[in-house]
N, C-alpha and C positions, 0 to 999 in steps of 0.2 A: 504494499500500500504506500503510495507516494504522498508526501505531505505538500499541500499548497502553502507556500511560504506566506503569501498575502493573507490567507485565512488564519494562519498561525499567528502572524503579527497582530491581526485584528483581535483575536482571542486574548492575546497577551495584553494588549492595550486596554481592553475592557476589564480584564481581571485586575490590572494594576491600578486602574482609576476608580474602581467600585469595590473597595475592600470592606467597608463597614465603619471605619473610623476616618475622620477628616484628615488627621495627621498622616496616616498611612496612604490615603488616597493621594495626598500631595507628594509625599516622599517617593512612593513607588511609581506614581504617575510621571513625575518629573525625571526620575531615573530612567524609566522606560522610554520616554520621549527623547532623551539625550542619546541613549545607546542602541535602541532597537535596530536602526538601520546599519549599525556597525557590526552587529552580531551575525555570524554565519548560522546555518541550520542547526548544527550541534549546540552552539551557544544559545540559540533560541529555545531549544529543548531544555537546556540547563536553567534558563530563565523561567520556563514553565514549572520546572521542579522547585525552584526557589519560591515561586508564588504559592506553592502548596503548603508552605509553613504558615503558622498562625501569625497574626499581626504583632502580638506582644513579643514573641521571640525574634521576629524580623527586625522590629524596632530596637530591641536590646542588642541584637547582632550589629546593626548599623551604628549604634551609639557606643559600642565597646563594653557593654554591661554583661553581667553573668546571665547565662541562658538556662532555661529549664530543660533544654534538649540540645543536641549537637546538630548544627547546620553543616552540611557537606561543603568542604572547601574545594572550590574550583575557580576557574577564571572569572566567571560571572559573579559568583558569590563574593569573591575578593574585591571585584570592582564595586559591588554594592556596599560591602563593608566599609570601603574607603570613600564612598559617595557622600557628599554633604549637600543637603537641600538648601537652596537659597531662594527665598520668596521672590516672586516676579514683580 
């Protein structure tokens, strides 16, 4: 089964922007907007995997705080970990 990259990107954008908390909508939404066109297919799949984590742990991961679970380290998660949201 082949993956339509455009559909995958649209799914990721939606999931990143409609998380449930305003803070994570902004953080993940801006992160996705900045990097989605730079990621290859494998990295887009890693981003999908990252979006499967709950908001609390993703926020703590991004802020360098202690997590209640372990987030897999890979290129995409490392970029997210070092990403700093700047309000527009």
